[in-house]
N, C-alpha and C positions, 0 to 999 in steps of 0.2 A: 503493500500499499504506499509506505514511502515514497516507492520508484516511481509511481504513477501518480505520486501528489509532486516530487521535485521534479518529475522529468515528461510523464505523457500527457497530462490536464495542462502541462503551463505550454506546449505544444500546444496543443488540440485547442485550446480556448483564444490561443492567440490568430489562430489559420482562418483565413478565408476560407470557408467550404464550399460556399457558394454551388460552385460548377461540383463537387462532387454527388454520384447518385446515394453515396453515403453520408449522411450528415452528422448522424446521432443528436442533432438539435443542437449542436455545437457551430452556427452559421456566423457569431457575431464579430470575428477578427477580424483585422484587415491585412495582416500578413498575406499572400499568397506562395511566398516559397523563400527559399534563402535567401535573402540581399542583403544590402548596409543595413537598412533599416531593424530586418529580424534581430542581425548579431548586436546593435547596440541596443533594443529594447530588452531580446530574452535573452543573448549572449552575455550580457552585462548581470541578469538575474540567477545565470544560471552559475557563472562566475560566484555570484554573492553567496548563495546557500551552499556552493559548495568550500567557500571559505568556514565559513559560519561554522559548518559539517566538521571543520577541523578540530573547533573545542567544545562540540558537544561531548566528547566522551569526559574532558576532563570535565566539563558544570555536571554532568550527572556525578561521576564519582565527588563530586566536593557536596552535589546535594544531600548524597548518601552518608556520607561523610558527617555533616552535619546534624542531620537527621537523626540518626547513631548516637551522635552526641548529644543531640537533643535530650533523647529517651535514657539514655545513662545521667543525663544530671537529673532529670524529671525520677527518677529510681534514686537517687543518695539523697534527695530534698534541696539542690543546688547549691549544699552549702556543708561538705561531707567535711568531714574528723579526718578520715583516710580516705586514700582512693579505692580502701574495695568493703565502704559502706556500703550495705543495698539493704530496699523492702523486700525484696524476694524472699518468700522463706522458703522454695524446693533449687535442687540443683537444673533439674528443669527451667525452671520460672528465669532463674540466672543464667544459663548458658542459650535462653531466648535473646535476651535483651543484649549481654556481651559478650555470645557466640559471632557475630555477622552476619551478614542476611546469603542466602542461597546464591550459588552461582547460575545465573541463565544462559547458556552458551547462546541461543537464539537470536538478544539483542547483539551481539556483538557479529553474528555471521549476517544478520539481517544487516547491521550498517555497512561490512565489508562488501555485501552485494549491492547495495545502492552508490557507494563511493565505483564503485567497476562499471556498472553497467551505467551509468550517466555519463561517466570520463568514457566510457565506446559510446556511447550514442553521440554523443556532442564533441569528444575528439576533435575529428578529424578539422572539421571548421573551427576548433576554438580548443588549440596546441597545450595554450594555460594552464586547462585542466589535468593534466598528466603530472607536470610537478607537484599541482596541489591532491590531486589524489594522492600520490607517493609518500605529503605529508601527512595526509590523513589516515593514509594506512600506519603508518610510524607511530602518531599520538594513537591510533585504538592499539596497536598492538602494546607499546608501552603503559597505557593506563589498564587495559587487561594484563597483565603481567602483574602491574602493582597491585591492583585490586587482587589478583588471586592470590598473592603472599599473604596481606593484608587488611582485607575487609572482606572475602565470601571465607563464608563457611565452608568446609572440606566439602570439593565441588562433588558430584555424584559421578559414577565409573561410567563415563559415556565410552558406546561402542565408536568404530570408525563409520558405523553408514549414515550418520548425520553428513562429517566430513566429508566423505563420496559423493551424498549429493550435493553437497555445495560447489564441489569441484564438477560437476556431470552442467550443474548449473551454469557456474564463470566460463565452460566450454561453448556457451551460444555467446558469447560479448563479442568476441572478434568476431562473429556472424553479424552483428548488429554496427561493428565498428564498419566494416566493411558495406554492407546496404546504408546504412547513414553517409558513408564516407561518398558513396558513387553516386547519392542523390546530391550532395553539396556539391560534388567537383559537375555534376550536369548544370548548376545553375550558370 
């Protein structure tokens, strides 16, 4: 859904599809094809969204840390005599507050897929997306690595099926790159 919001909807809402037999009700745009105006309007929007995407894993980790710290502070009464004061009466309750959050691998994978597919969709005409994507992937890797060590509970034992599914999905990105690149080149 994030890819559809970031790339596909942005693409179709601004397209003038009055000549198309299938319009999906989206005929209000003024841009007929990839041209200078398209790159000024849509290209800058895509670049902006990708730059914001660089910082989102950091913001998410900071938000999790702040919320966890507030929950711990509320448990200690916000004025602890020692860092081991707690209002929890059982070990399970204590671990729930102080043990960290559950690791959910699908968020990282979905972010990675959005980065790659948006970059490959528009990268032929907007090559600056490739270094932006490389930086986004580096930040995502570093924040996930940090969170695995310091924020998440012990992650569940994932098998390789999720990773294999993501890799098979990533094989479609070059096809998208060549198809959209050919379309941009024909303009």
